[in-house]
C-alpha positions in Angstrom: 59.3 161.0 -3.8 57.8 160.0 -0.5 59.8 159.0 2.6 56.7 157.4 4.3 57.6 154.0 5.8 61.0 153.9 4.0 64.0 152.8 6.0 66.6 155.5 5.7 70.2 155.0 6.9 71.9 158.2 8.1 75.6 158.1 8.6 76.7 161.3 10.3 79.3 161.9 13.0 78.0 165.3 14.2 75.3 164.5 16.8 73.3 167.7 16.3 73.2 167.3 12.5 72.4 163.6 12.7 69.6 164.0 15.2 68.1 167.0 13.3 68.2 165.0 10.1 66.6 162.1 11.9 63.8 164.3 13.2 63.3 165.9 9.8 62.9 162.5 8.0 60.9 161.0 10.8 58.4 163.8 10.5 58.0 162.8 6.9 57.1 159.2 7.9 60.5 157.7 7.4 61.9 155.0 9.6 65.5 156.1 10.4 68.6 154.3 11.5 71.4 156.6 12.6 75.1 155.5 12.6 77.8 157.8 13.8 80.6 155.4 12.8 81.4 153.7 9.5 81.7 150.3 11.2 78.2 150.7 12.7 76.8 151.6 9.3 78.3 148.4 7.8 76.6 146.4 10.6 73.3 148.0 9.8 73.6 147.4 6.1 74.5 143.8 6.9 71.4 143.2 9.1 68.7 145.5 7.8 67.0 146.1 4.4 67.8 149.8 4.0 65.8 151.6 1.3 68.0 154.6 0.9 71.0 156.1 2.7 72.5 159.6 3.4 76.2 159.4 3.9 78.4 162.0 5.4 81.6 161.9 3.3 84.0 162.3 6.3 83.0 160.3 9.4 85.5 160.8 12.2 88.3 161.1 9.6 87.2 158.1 7.6 85.7 158.6 4.1 82.4 156.8 3.5 83.3 155.7 0.0 83.9 152.0 0.9 80.4 152.0 2.4 79.0 153.7 -0.7 80.6 151.0 -2.8 78.9 148.3 -0.7 75.6 150.1 -1.1 76.1 150.3 -4.8 76.7 146.5 -5.0 73.6 145.9 -2.9 71.4 148.1 -5.1 70.7 150.6 -2.4 70.4 154.2 -3.6 72.3 156.8 -1.6 73.4 160.4 -1.5 76.4 162.1 0.0 76.1 165.0 2.5 79.2 167.1 3.0 80.4 170.5 3.9 83.0 170.3 1.1 80.9 170.0 -2.0 81.2 167.2 -4.5 84.5 168.1 -6.2 86.5 166.0 -3.8 84.8 162.7 -4.7 86.9 159.9 -6.4 85.9 159.5 -10.0 83.7 156.4 -9.4 81.5 158.5 -7.1 81.6 161.8 -9.1 78.0 161.4 -10.3 76.5 160.6 -6.9 74.1 163.3 -5.8 75.6 165.4 -3.1 73.9 167.8 -0.8 76.0 170.5 0.9 75.5 171.3 4.6 73.4 173.0 5.8 70.6 171.4 3.8 66.9 171.2 4.0 64.2 168.6 3.3 63.7 169.7 -0.3 67.4 169.3 -1.1 67.4 165.8 0.4 64.2 164.7 -1.4 65.5 166.1 -4.7 68.9 164.3 -4.3 67.3 161.0 -3.3 65.0 161.2 -6.4 68.0 161.5 -8.6 69.8 158.7 -6.8 66.9 156.3 -7.2 66.8 156.9 -10.9 70.4 156.0 -11.4 
């Protein structure tokens, strides 16, 4: 999977993690939009043609599942990023690829490949 020229939405409320992830993906040629609030992410999804998304599960105390449902309906592949593992996802999101923090580029690429095949 190549990230080159793909528009990636990152939803992450921890600035250091979000900026590091943005740098990592940008170095691979991705165009990145970073949202640190769920409302901002909804605005981006409503105004941009996002290719893939990486969603922190818990963003300032709000779960990103409603946003994930919106991405599903729009046909946008996404993965979850969390420090809690994937056992806490509601049943409708149990199969969504999940990377556990801390993660690396290989983890992200592998999970995005799986997400795009579903």
